C-alpha positions as CSV (number, residue, x, y, z in Angstrom):
1,X,87.4,83.9,82.6
2,X,84.7,86.1,83.8
3,X,86.3,89.4,84.8
4,X,84.8,91.7,87.0
5,X,85.9,95.3,87.9
6,X,87.2,96.5,91.3
7,X,86.5,100.3,90.6
8,X,88.8,103.2,91.0
9,X,92.2,102.8,93.1
10,X,92.4,104.7,96.2
11,X,95.0,107.0,94.6
12,X,97.1,107.8,97.6
13,X,100.5,107.4,96.2
14,X,102.5,108.7,93.1
15,X,103.8,105.6,91.7
16,X,101.8,103.2,89.2
17,X,102.0,99.5,90.6
18,X,102.9,96.1,89.3
19,X,101.9,92.6,90.6
20,X,103.4,89.2,90.6
21,X,102.3,85.9,92.0
22,X,104.6,83.1,93.5
23,X,104.9,80.3,95.9
24,X,107.0,79.8,98.9
25,X,107.8,76.3,100.3
26,X,109.0,75.6,103.7
27,X,111.0,72.5,103.7
28,X,111.4,72.7,107.5
29,X,107.6,72.7,108.0
30,X,106.6,69.5,106.0
31,X,106.8,71.4,102.7
32,X,104.2,73.9,103.8
33,X,103.2,75.8,100.8
34,X,102.5,79.6,100.8
35,X,101.0,81.3,97.8
36,X,101.8,84.9,97.9
37,X,101.2,88.2,95.7
38,X,103.7,91.0,95.6
39,X,103.1,94.7,94.5
40,X,105.7,97.2,93.6
41,X,106.3,100.5,91.9
42,X,106.6,100.4,87.9
43,X,107.2,103.0,85.1
44,X,104.1,104.8,84.1
45,X,104.7,103.7,80.7
46,X,104.4,100.1,81.9
47,X,100.9,100.5,83.2
48,X,99.3,99.0,80.3
49,X,97.7,95.6,81.1
50,X,95.5,95.5,84.4
51,X,96.3,92.6,86.6
52,X,93.5,90.1,87.3
53,X,93.0,88.5,90.6
54,X,91.4,85.0,90.4
55,X,88.6,84.8,93.2
56,X,87.4,81.4,92.1
57,X,88.3,79.0,89.1
58,X,86.9,80.8,86.1
59,X,86.2,84.1,88.1
60,X,88.3,87.1,88.6
61,X,88.3,90.6,89.2
62,X,90.4,93.4,87.4
63,X,92.7,95.2,89.6
64,X,91.8,98.7,90.5
65,X,95.5,99.8,90.3
66,X,97.8,97.1,89.7
67,X,99.4,96.0,86.2
68,X,101.2,93.1,84.9
69,X,104.7,94.8,84.7
70,X,108.3,94.5,86.0
71,X,109.4,96.6,88.9
72,X,111.0,100.1,88.3
73,X,114.7,99.9,89.2
74,X,115.7,101.3,92.5
75,X,115.6,100.4,96.2
76,X,112.2,100.2,98.0
77,X,111.4,99.4,101.5
78,X,109.6,96.0,102.1
79,X,106.2,95.7,103.7
80,X,104.9,92.3,104.6
81,X,101.0,92.3,105.2
82,X,99.2,89.5,107.0
83,X,95.7,88.7,106.4
84,X,92.9,88.1,109.2
85,X,91.2,85.0,110.2
86,X,89.3,83.6,107.0
87,X,91.2,86.1,104.8
88,X,93.4,85.3,101.9
89,X,96.5,87.1,100.1
90,X,93.9,88.9,97.8
91,X,91.5,90.0,100.5
92,X,93.3,93.6,100.9
93,X,94.2,94.3,97.2
94,X,93.0,98.0,97.5
95,X,95.1,98.4,100.7
96,X,98.3,96.7,99.4
97,X,98.0,98.3,96.0
98,X,98.0,101.7,97.8
99,X,100.9,100.9,100.0
100,X,102.8,100.0,97.0
101,X,101.9,103.2,95.3
102,X,103.8,105.0,98.0
103,X,107.0,103.5,96.8
104,X,107.3,100.2,98.6
105,X,107.5,96.3,98.0
106,X,104.4,94.8,99.5
107,X,104.0,90.9,100.0
108,X,101.0,89.3,101.1
109,X,100.8,85.6,101.5
110,X,98.1,82.9,102.4
111,X,98.3,81.5,105.9
112,X,97.5,77.8,105.3
113,X,94.9,76.6,108.2
114,X,93.4,79.9,108.6
115,X,92.1,81.0,105.1
116,X,88.5,81.3,104.0
117,X,88.7,77.9,102.1
118,X,90.1,76.3,105.2
119,X,87.3,77.4,107.3
120,X,84.7,76.6,104.6
121,X,86.0,73.1,104.4
122,X,86.1,72.8,108.2
123,X,89.8,72.1,107.9
124,X,91.1,75.2,110.0
125,X,93.9,74.7,112.5
126,X,93.4,75.5,116.2
127,X,94.4,78.9,117.5
128,X,97.8,78.0,119.1
129,X,98.8,76.3,115.9
130,X,97.7,79.2,113.7
131,X,99.5,81.7,116.1
132,X,102.8,79.7,115.7
133,X,102.3,79.1,112.1
134,X,101.5,82.7,111.2
135,X,104.8,84.1,112.9
136,X,106.9,81.4,111.2
137,X,105.0,82.2,107.8
138,X,106.3,86.0,108.2
139,X,109.8,84.8,109.1
140,X,109.7,82.6,105.6
141,X,108.6,85.6,103.7
142,X,111.5,87.6,105.1
143,X,114.0,84.9,104.3
144,X,112.8,84.7,100.5
145,X,112.7,88.6,100.3
146,X,116.3,88.6,101.8
147,X,117.4,85.8,99.3
148,X,118.3,83.2,101.9
149,X,115.7,80.7,100.4
150,X,114.4,80.5,96.8
151,X,111.0,81.8,95.7
152,X,110.9,85.5,95.4
153,X,111.2,86.6,91.9
154,X,114.7,87.8,91.3
155,X,113.6,91.2,89.8
156,X,111.6,91.9,92.9
157,X,114.6,90.8,95.2
158,X,116.8,93.3,93.3
159,X,114.7,96.3,94.3
160,X,114.2,95.7,98.1
161,X,115.8,97.7,100.5
162,X,116.4,95.4,103.2
163,X,117.3,98.0,105.7
164,X,113.8,99.2,105.8
165,X,111.2,96.5,106.6
166,X,107.7,96.8,108.2
167,X,105.3,93.8,109.0
168,X,101.6,94.7,109.4
169,X,98.4,93.0,109.3
170,X,94.6,93.1,109.9
171,X,93.0,91.5,112.8
172,X,94.7,88.0,113.4
173,X,97.2,89.4,111.1
174,X,97.8,92.2,113.4
175,X,98.6,89.5,115.8
176,X,101.1,88.1,113.5
177,X,102.8,91.7,113.2
178,X,103.0,92.4,116.8
179,X,104.0,88.9,117.7
180,X,106.9,88.8,115.5
181,X,108.1,92.3,116.4
182,X,107.8,91.1,120.0
183,X,109.7,88.0,119.5
184,X,106.6,85.8,120.4
185,X,107.2,82.1,119.3
186,X,110.9,82.7,118.7
187,X,113.6,85.4,119.0
188,X,113.1,89.0,118.1
189,X,113.6,89.0,114.3
190,X,116.1,92.0,114.0
191,X,115.2,92.4,110.3
192,X,112.2,94.1,111.1
193,X,112.3,97.9,111.5
194,X,108.6,98.8,112.1
195,X,105.2,97.1,112.6
196,X,101.6,98.0,112.3
197,X,98.3,96.3,113.3
198,X,94.9,97.4,111.8
199,X,91.8,96.4,114.1
200,X,94.3,94.0,115.5
201,X,93.6,90.8,117.7
202,X,96.1,91.1,120.6
203,X,94.7,89.3,123.4
204,X,96.9,86.4,122.8
205,X,100.1,88.3,123.2
206,X,101.5,88.5,126.8
207,X,102.1,91.7,128.7
208,X,105.9,91.1,128.7
209,X,105.9,90.4,124.9
210,X,104.1,93.7,124.1
211,X,106.3,95.6,126.7
212,X,109.5,94.2,124.6
213,X,108.5,95.7,121.2
214,X,111.5,98.1,120.4
215,X,110.4,99.3,116.7
216,X,108.2,101.9,115.7
217,X,104.7,100.6,116.0
218,X,101.1,101.8,114.6
219,X,97.9,100.5,116.3
220,X,94.7,101.5,114.1
221,X,91.4,101.3,116.0
222,X,87.8,101.3,114.4
223,X,85.7,102.6,117.2
224,X,82.6,100.5,116.1
225,X,84.7,97.3,116.0
226,X,83.0,94.5,118.0
227,X,85.3,91.9,116.8
228,X,88.6,93.3,118.2
229,X,87.1,96.2,120.3
230,X,89.7,98.7,121.6
231,X,88.8,97.6,125.3
232,X,90.0,94.3,124.5
233,X,92.7,94.7,121.9
234,X,94.2,98.2,121.8
235,X,94.0,99.8,125.2
236,X,96.4,97.2,126.7
237,X,99.0,97.3,124.2
238,X,98.8,101.0,124.0
239,X,99.6,101.2,127.6
240,X,102.4,98.7,127.7
241,X,104.2,99.4,124.5
242,X,107.2,101.6,124.9
243,X,108.6,101.5,121.4
244,X,110.7,104.6,120.4
245,X,107.8,105.6,118.1
246,X,104.4,104.6,118.7
247,X,101.2,105.6,117.0
248,X,97.6,105.2,117.8
249,X,94.8,106.1,115.3
250,X,91.1,105.7,116.3
251,X,88.7,106.1,113.5
252,X,85.0,106.8,114.1
253,X,82.1,105.3,112.4
254,X,84.0,102.5,111.2
255,X,84.1,98.5,112.1
256,X,86.2,95.6,112.0
257,X,86.4,95.2,108.1
258,X,87.5,98.9,107.8
259,X,90.6,97.7,105.7
260,X,89.6,94.7,104.0
261,X,88.1,94.1,100.4
262,X,84.9,92.3,102.0
263,X,82.9,95.2,100.8
264,X,84.1,95.2,97.4
265,X,83.6,91.4,97.3
266,X,80.0,91.7,98.5
267,X,79.3,94.2,95.7
268,X,80.7,91.8,93.3
269,X,79.0,88.7,94.4
270,X,75.8,89.3,92.5
271,X,77.6,89.2,89.2
272,X,79.4,85.9,89.9
273,X,77.7,82.8,88.2
274,X,77.1,79.9,90.5
275,X,78.6,81.4,93.7
276,X,77.9,78.8,96.5
277,X,75.2,80.3,98.5
278,X,77.2,79.7,101.8
279,X,79.9,82.0,100.4
280,X,77.4,84.6,99.2
281,X,75.8,84.8,102.6
282,X,79.1,84.9,104.5
283,X,80.0,87.9,102.2
284,X,76.7,89.7,102.9
285,X,76.9,89.1,106.6
286,X,80.3,90.3,107.0
287,X,80.1,93.4,104.7
288,X,76.8,94.4,106.5
289,X,78.8,96.4,109.2
290,X,79.7,98.6,106.4
291,X,76.0,99.2,105.6
292,X,74.7,100.0,109.1
293,X,73.1,103.5,109.8
294,X,75.9,106.1,110.3
295,X,78.6,103.9,109.4
296,X,81.4,104.9,106.7
297,X,81.1,103.1,103.4
298,X,83.4,100.4,102.9
299,X,85.5,102.4,100.3
300,X,85.9,105.3,102.5
301,X,86.9,103.1,105.3
302,X,89.6,101.5,103.3
303,X,90.8,104.8,101.9
304,X,91.2,106.0,105.6
305,X,92.9,103.0,106.5
306,X,95.2,103.2,103.7
307,X,95.9,106.9,104.6
308,X,96.8,106.0,108.2
309,X,99.1,103.1,107.2
310,X,100.7,105.5,104.7
311,X,101.3,108.4,106.9
312,X,103.2,105.8,109.4
313,X,105.1,104.1,106.5
314,X,106.0,107.2,104.7
315,X,107.5,108.5,108.1
316,X,109.1,105.5,109.8
317,X,110.4,103.9,106.6
318,X,111.6,107.3,105.3
319,X,109.6,107.1,102.1
320,X,108.4,110.8,102.2
321,X,108.3,112.5,105.6
322,X,106.5,115.6,103.7
323,X,103.7,113.4,102.5
324,X,103.4,111.8,106.0
325,X,102.9,115.4,107.3
326,X,100.4,116.3,104.7
327,X,98.4,113.2,105.1
328,X,98.6,113.5,109.0
329,X,97.0,117.2,108.5
330,X,94.3,115.7,106.5
331,X,93.3,113.3,108.9
332,X,93.2,115.9,111.6
333,X,90.4,117.7,109.5
334,X,88.2,114.5,110.0
335,X,86.5,115.2,113.3
336,X,86.0,111.4,113.7
337,X,89.7,110.6,113.5
338,X,92.0,111.0,116.6
339,X,95.8,110.5,116.2
340,X,98.0,110.0,119.1
341,X,101.7,109.8,118.9
342,X,104.5,109.4,121.5
343,X,108.0,108.9,121.7
344,X,109.8,107.1,124.4
């Protein structure tokens, strides 16, 4: 296999990170299959063999901060992360590694019907189907993590604290997180104790559903996002949501792909032999926003988004309130970052 390098990790947490892959099968939905990745804290002495993410058959990239090693014994909060439209379970590796390094178990699965391959093959599902499927996928991951269905590695289940559970996502994945927290497409899932959306797509969530969210919530906004601009996808939920602890963070000089690996992929693309030209063009065009004049570079954008999510998770999942305060203080020193927080 051709192995490329992802560069340095974001280095936001204290714990080295391990990674495993798996597959969930939903017998209730015609054996719908969800390939997934899971990241978790490991012992420093086990951080020996770096993980490799397979991008294409025969081509992968070495993880920035994840290793092939078992979890450190203990109990860690669970974070489920939902990818955006045309994304995949490994389209946010730097962010997921950074969240796990805080001291959490992080799971990200493909949403069949809305991945890059589905769109490339013109086999994507329609919006209504995707929205229902995404919420059901998140519930399936919860079922596996809680041990009510098979599929989650036993060594991972053993370290999950099922009393601390966050669901988050980017873009359409932000829809997934807010929709399941609101009880859209089914009853409110009481297993969820926090939710977050990064450049979240929220237009498809009703006012009533948004107003019904009752768990701590983070909305992260990139001020130069033209795909899910604040006027369409952040201002309304921020006005309607009356969660007990609500956060809104606006990041200047950042755009829609502020938290994804798209910039990384575009950097790696020239090194990939026989990469289909359509895919190369897609990556270049999608990553172009991070190279526009006056924009933060992709790595700085991802680092900032990881800091924002880290401060939120550290606080609401009770990982480290002191580290949360320190991170918020650091964010406050960035003149282009605005943090709003309210209690209801």
